[in-house]
N, C-alpha and C positions, 0 to 999 in steps of 0.2 A: 650510411644509405649515400650514393650519389645524384643529383640533380635528376638526372634518366629515369632512374628508379621510383624517384619520389614521384615524378611526372607521369609513369605508367601507373604507379600506384593509386593517384589519383583519376586517371581516365579511366581505370576500371572501376574505381567506386561511381563514380559517374554513370558510368554507364550500366551496372548491376542495379543504383536506383530507378535510373530512368526505364531499364526494364520491367522494374517491381511494378512501377507505376502503368506502363502499359500494359502488362498483366490484370493488374486492377480494372482499367478502361476495359477491358475485352469483355471480363465477366461481371461487369458490374449488374444490378438489377435492371435500374430506369434509367430513361434518358436525362433527366433533369435531376435534381438533389432531393426536388420535391416528391417525384415518382418514388423512392426509394426510403423506404420505412423500415430499418432495423429493427426497432423500439417493439418489444414486446411480439414478437414474430410477425410482425406488421401492422397489429393494432395501433390505432392513434394514440396520444398520449393522453393521461386523463387531466391531467395542472400542465401550468409552463414550468419550462425546464429552473427556472431562477424562482420558484414560490416558496416560502419557507416551509423549515421542519417542523415537527411539532416539538416543545422544547425537551420531552422523556431521548432522543435524540441523541442531546449534545450530554448527558450524563453517562448514556450509553457508550457514546464515544470516549468519555474519559474514563472508563473503567477499560475499555480495552485497550487504550494509550498504557493504564498502568501495568496489564499482564505484557504488552509487549515491550515496555522496556523493562520488565523482568526480564524477559527474553535476552534482550541487547546485552544487559550487565552479565548475566550468568553464563554465556556461552565463554567471553574472555575469561570468566572468573576460572571455569573450570581447567582452563591450561596454564594457569598459572598458581592455582589451591595447594598442589603437592609442594613446589617452590616455598611460597611464602608463609605455609603451616595455618597455625591455629589462628593467628589474625585477620587472616582470608576468610576462616571460616566464620568468626565470630563478625567480621563487616559484613557477609552476606547477609547472616541473620538479622543485624539490625536492619540492613536495606528490606529484606524481605518482612520484616516486621513493620517497617513502612507502610510498604504495600498492603499489605494485611489490616492496616488501621483506617486506611483508604477506603479499600472494598466494603471494612465492615461500617464504615460511615454510610455508603452508598447504600449498602443491604439495608440499614437501621432506618435509613430516609425513603426507602421505597423505588428507587432507583433500578433496582432487578424486577419488578413486579410491572407486569405491559400493561393491565387493565386498571 
């Protein structure tokens, strides 16, 4: 890529971004940021945005991360399990066992009970 093409690409990117900002300016709801309230279909928020969350959300988040990490590691595992053989299968079941132990602990402690 020569300098001329890079410059044209940069100009095109700036033009697209400016165009998107222009469209957003034309279709906005209010004239100032205080006029537009997209939260809850126009209703005002009940509490401040940086207010504290209830402690049960943290345990639920940790459980979500456990399941999320399971999927992050299982996808690449499916691509190499045929090449690696039984070793990969044993390692995945050990990993799933550790995650299952964490979820079982959270269940026993009542993290999945919402009331």
